[in-house]
C-alpha positions in Angstrom: 23.2 -4.1 -13.3 19.5 -3.2 -13.5 17.1 -5.8 -11.8 14.9 -7.7 -14.3 11.9 -7.5 -12.0 11.1 -5.0 -9.3 8.4 -5.7 -6.7 7.2 -4.4 -3.3 5.9 -6.7 -0.5 3.4 -5.3 1.9 2.2 -7.4 4.8 -0.2 -7.3 7.7 -1.9 -3.9 7.1 -4.5 -4.5 9.9 -6.7 -1.7 8.6 -9.1 -0.4 11.2 -12.5 1.3 11.0 -11.5 4.9 10.8 -12.0 6.1 7.2 -10.0 9.2 7.9 -7.0 7.1 9.0 -7.4 4.8 6.1 -7.2 7.6 3.7 -4.1 9.2 5.4 -2.2 5.9 5.5 -3.1 5.0 1.9 -2.0 8.4 0.6 1.3 8.2 2.6 2.0 4.7 1.3 1.4 5.8 -2.3 3.7 8.8 -1.8 6.4 6.5 -0.4 6.1 4.2 -3.4 6.4 7.2 -5.8 9.6 8.2 -4.0 11.4 4.8 -4.4 13.2 6.1 -7.4 15.0 8.7 -5.2 16.4 5.9 -3.2 17.6 3.9 -6.2 16.9 4.8 -9.9 16.3 1.1 -10.6 13.2 1.4 -8.5 11.6 3.9 -10.9 9.3 1.2 -12.3 7.7 -1.3 -10.0 6.5 -4.4 -11.8 4.0 -5.6 -9.2 3.0 -5.3 -5.5 2.5 -8.4 -3.4 0.2 -8.1 -0.4 0.1 -10.9 2.2 -1.1 -11.3 5.7 -4.1 -9.6 7.4 -5.7 -6.8 5.4 -8.1 -5.7 8.2 -8.4 -5.9 12.0 -11.7 -7.8 12.1 -12.8 -8.3 8.5 -16.0 -6.2 9.1 -17.3 -4.0 6.3 -16.1 -0.8 8.0 -12.5 -2.1 7.8 -12.5 -1.9 4.0 -11.9 1.3 2.0 -15.1 2.0 0.0 -14.9 4.6 -2.8 -17.6 7.2 -2.7 -18.7 6.1 0.8 -20.7 8.8 2.6 
């Protein structure tokens, strides 16, 4: 039986201030999500992602990914 709703729960990322590490972790996470269907074909489509907990370590500007940041 195929699930009616498929979701992913991420929690307590605690992103730090290293933009290099942010990019590496974000890319690895996206690749993991793309590979879910190889674990179970029912996971081919994810309806939504829930994020809870602490996104950053300190909440300072440097903790957040900023597209086109130099």
